[in-house]
N, C-alpha and C positions, 0 to 999 in steps of 0.2 A: 899311280895310286893303286891300280888294279894289281900290279906286280907285288906291292907291299901286302895287300890283303890276301890275294890268292896264292902268290908265290911264296912269300916269307911266312905268312901266318896261317895258311892252310884253309882259307875260306873257298868253298866251291864257287865257281864263276856264276852259277845260277843263283846262289844265295846272295852274292855280291850285287848282281844286277837287280834282283828283287828289292833288296834294301835301298839301293840308290834311287830306284824308280819311286819308291814311297817317299823318300826325302824330298823329291822335287816339289811335292805339294805342301811342304811344311814351312816354307820360308816365312810366311806371315805369322804363323804361330811362334816361331823362333824370335822374330822381331819383337813381338809383344813381351816375351819372356825377358829379352835383353832390356827393354824399357823399364820393367820393374827392377831388374838388377841394377841398372844405372841409378834409379831413384834411391834404392836401399844402400848402394855404395856411397852416394853423397851423404845420406843420413848418417852412416857410420863415421865418415870423415868429419862431418860437422860436429858430432857429439865428442869425438876424440879431441878436436880442437877446442871445443868449449871447456873441456875438463883439463886442458893444458897437459896432455900426455907428453911426457918427456923421456929422454933416454934412461934416466935414472929409474923410471918405473918398470923398465924391462928386466931388472935384476930381481933376484929372489932373496928370501930370508931362510934361516935355519932355526932349529930348536922350537921355541914357543911361537915364533913369528910375530913378536910384538913390533909395532910401528912399521908394518909392511906397507909403505906408501903405494907401491905398485899394485898390491892386492886391493887396497882400499879405493884407489882411483879407478881400477877396473870395475869394481862394484858400482861406483858412481856412473861409469860409462854405460854399464848394462841397465841401470835404473833409468837413465835418460833415453836410451834406445827404446826400451819398453814402456817409457812414460809412466814409471811407477815411483813410489816414495823411496824404495830401498831395494837392494838386491844382495844375494849371497852367491858368490861365484868362487868355487873352491876345488882344488885338486883332491881334497879329501872326500868329495862326493864321487863315488866310484862308478856310477852309471845312472841312466835315466830312472831305472826302477828304484835305486837308492834315493835319488832326489825326490821322487814321488813319496816314498815312505817317510822321509824326513819332513816334508811339507805337510803330509796328512797327519801322521802320528803326533807331531809337535803341536798341532792346533786342535786336537781332539782330546777329550777326557772320558773316563769311565761313565757310562750312561748316555753318551752322545751317540748320534747315528750319522753314518756316511751314506750319501745318496748318489747313485749314478743315474742320470736321466737319459742316457744315450745307450743303454744296454750294458752288457757285461764288458768290463775293461779288458785290456791286454792280459794274456795268460799269466805273465809274471806277477800280476797284481793279486792273483787268486790266494796265494799264501800270505801276502801282506794283510788282506782283508780277513782271511779265514774261510774262504769258500772251500779251499782244500786245507785241512788242518795243518798247522805248522807252528813251531815254537816261536813265541813272540808276536803272533798275529794280533790284529786289532780285536778279534773275537776273544782272545785270552784276557784282554783288558776290559772286557764287557762293553766294547764299542760295537754296536750293531750295524748292519748293512742292509740297504734296500736298493733295488734297481727297477727302472722302468724301461722296457725295451722300446726301440724305435718301431713305428708302424711299418707295415709291409712295403710301403712306398718310400721308406727311408725318412719320413717326416717325424717330428716329435709328437709323442702322445701327451698332449697338454692336459687332457683330462686325468690321465694316469699320474702325471707328475703332480698335479694339484692335490690329488688324493694321497700321494705318497709323502708329501711334506707334512711334518707334524712337529710337536713341541720338542722332540729330541733331535730333529734334523739340524746339525751344526755345520756340516761341510758338504758341498756338492762338488763332485769330481766330473769333469767333462773332458773326455778324450777326443782330441781334435782329429787324429789320424784313425785309420781303420783297424790297426792291429791285425791279428789273424782272423779277419772277417772280411766279407765282401760288401759291407755297407759303404755308403758314400762317406768320404772325408768331409768334415764340417768346415765351411768357409768362416772367416772371421765375422762376417755379417750375420750368419745364422747363429753363431755362438752368442753374439750380442743380443739377438732377439730372445734366445733361451734364457740368458742371464737376466734380462729385463723382466721376463715373465716370472722367474723365480723370485727376484727381489721384490716384485709387487706383492707376492704372497708372504714372503718372510724377509724383510729388509736386512736383518742382521746375520743372515746365513753367509758363510764364506764360500765363494765360488772360485774353484781352482781349475785351471785348464792344463791338461797334459799336452804341452806344445811340441813334443818330440816330432821331428820330421817336417814341421810347419814353418819354422822361423825363416823369414825373408822370402817366402813364396809369394806373399802379398805385400802391399805397401804399408799395411797396418798390422798390429798384433792384437791378440785377444785382450790384453791388458788395457787397450785403448777403447774397448767396448764394454767395460764393466767388470772384467775378471779381477778378483782380489789377489790372486797369485797365478803366475805362469811358470811352468817347470819344464826343464829339458836337460839333455845331455850335451856335453861339449864335444863328444866324439860323433855327434850327428851334425846338423846344420851349422850352429853358431861357432863351432871350433874350426871350420874351414879346412878340415883335414890336417891341420897342424897341431891342434891340442892333443896331447898324448893321453889325457884322462880328464875327469872332472865333470861337473854339472852346475846348473844354476837354478835359483829360485828368485823370481823378481815379483814384487808386489807391495802390498800395504806394509807400513813400517812395523806394526804390531805383529803381523803374521811372520815377517822375516825375522824379527827378534825371537819369536818362539822357535822358528826353524834353526836359528843359530845356536840356541841353547841345547836343542836336541842333537845337532850335529857335533858340537864340542862337549859342553858340560854346563849344567846350571851354574851361574856365577861367572862363566867365561865368555860364552856367546861369540860375537864376531871379533873379539880382541885378539884371539889366538888363531894359529893355523899357518904354519910356514909354507911358502910357495916353492921353495927348493928348486929354483931355476926354470919354472914353467911359465913365468909371467910373459916373457917374449912370445912364446908360442900361443898363449891365450890372446894376447893383443893382435898379433899378426894374423892368427887364424880368424879372429873376428873381422879384421880388415878385409880378408879375402872371401869371407863367407858369402856375401851376395853374389859374387861371380861364380863361386863353386856351386852354390845352390842352382844358379841358372843352368849350368852344365848338366846337373843331375835332372833338372826338369825337362830339358831337351831330350835326354835319354829316356825318360818316362814316356813322353809324348811319342817318340819314335817307336818304343816298344809296343805301345798300345796300337799304333797304326799298322805295324807289320804283322802283329799276331791277330788282330781283329780281322784284317784282310784275309788271313789264312784260316779263319773259321773258329778262332778261340774267343771265349767271352773275356772281356777285359773290364776292370773296374779301377779307375774311371774308364769310360769308353774313349774311342779315338778322338771324339770331338769335344768332350767336356772340359770345362775350366778346371784348373789344377789348384788344390789347396794344401797339398803336401807333395813330397818327392817320391812317394811310393806308387808303384804300378803293380796291381794284382792281375795275374793271368791264370785262368782256370785251364789246366793242361790235360785234364780228362783221365790221367792215369799216373800211377807211381813211376812208371818208366819215363813218361814225359817230364815229370817233376825232376827226376834225377838227371836226365839228359840236359835239361835247361841249366841246372846248377853246375853240371860239369863244364858247360860252355862258359859260364861266367868265371869259373875258377881258371879255365884254360886261357882266359884273356887277361889274367892278372899279371902285374909286374913282379909280384912276390908269391912264391909257392904255386906257380902256374902248373907245375908238374904233379901236384897233389890231386888225388881223386876224392871228392867229397862223398861221404856216405851218411845215411840216416843214423841217428843215435838218440838215446834217451837223455836228452838235454835237461838239466835241472830247471824246474819252474814250469814245465810244459806237461800236458796230459797225454801226449803221443810222441812217437819218434819225430825228430825234426832233422831236416837236411839243411846245411848252411854252406854257402860258397862265399869266400872272401879272402882273396890274396891281398891283404892290406898292409900298409906300413904301420898302422896302429891296430892292435888286436881288437876285433869286434867293432871297428869303426864302420858305421853304416852310412856315413857320408861318402866313404870310398865305395867303389864298385862292389856290390854284394847282392846276394839273392838267398832267400831262405823260405821255408814253408813246412808246415806239419804234414806228415805222410798219412793223410786221411782225406776222405771226400771233402770238397770237390777237387783235391789235388791242386790247390792254388799255390802259385809261387808269388813271392813278394819281392819285387826287384826294386833296388834303390841305389842311388849314389853314382859316383864317378867324379873324381876331382876335376876332370876336364870333360867337355862334351865328346872329344875324340875318343877318350877311353870308354865312355858310356856307349858310344856307337859301336866300337869294337866288341864290347861285351855282348850287346844284343846280336850282332852279326854272328859271334861265336856260339851263342845259345841257339840261334837258328841252325847253325851248321851241325851241332850235335843232334838236334831234333831231326834234321834232314837226313843225316846218316842212319838214323834209326827208322826212317820211313814214317815219322810222326808229324812231319811238316810238309804239306803239299803246296808247291809254288809253281 
């Protein structure tokens, strides 16, 4: 094994030994992750069996996509997995940001207000909301926005939320994962407590959860604790690394109906939308998702333990419970951020020879560096790392279709840091 890592792949023996010594203490953590994965694997199989998934469902349609039984059955599968009334699962949803925009904009009207009770959402939401002016933003349609930041200790500002909810508040967006922030990821239990508090104040408000990076990390999903909609990308957790595109919205039937009309057209809704050969990948990716997520979680736990031991701040820290697959590491310098990402890229099966560089990526307010030698462009359930080039120079590491690939990625990131003299072991 050492010959493979050190001889074939260029990992220094000191880095190899350091990583393996850390791993010796993680066996119980990994067993707990495997237990959740087994539960979720059985849940997916049981739902597929209940909905009588058959070989004919794996084929796609063309043109308008009328009578696509594979698509319609998959949406029933998603609704059952998330325990919701309905679901919209489509290749026409191009990314998680698009799924969020469809869910939010379809359920709001001019004069309504959107509230985020967990602070500012992910950067790509800025232009949807109108925080940064953009064509077609909610602000252009006279939909206002209000946010309540988390308290310094990461807890909800319940007093502030109570004051922020008013007669215009129509939809509440709750981002489960941290985005480009170093706040804690929200557990399903905490999300449920927040939703219960909000519904006590205004029962008819729509509570939507941005579930990206969180699916199958726990045994239950936010839709089981009161969320009216949960939204995510298929090139993250639920696609299992096989989905080549797509997104999902699962939730209340009326909310999903509105989303379907926005995604296609008024009068068309869910009846149209050809799947053009992706059904098999969507089904099989969902089947594999619990195991793939488990590998990514092990990689995140390993990353936190090796980097925290080396003196870097990690969010979550090495001992905390996991509620998404993302591991943030504050690398203290631009040089450290770039070196880490170069290591992740060098560990990739695709484009390992490419050198990632910071660039002005659309939707962000600073240069961003991204490393992802992926089979699916932009797939962050595959081994990837990215971060804005600004203080505190935090990198956001996620993914790995297998635990072994995630392990190599972390080892290679340590190697590049070690070569630069930025990692002391």
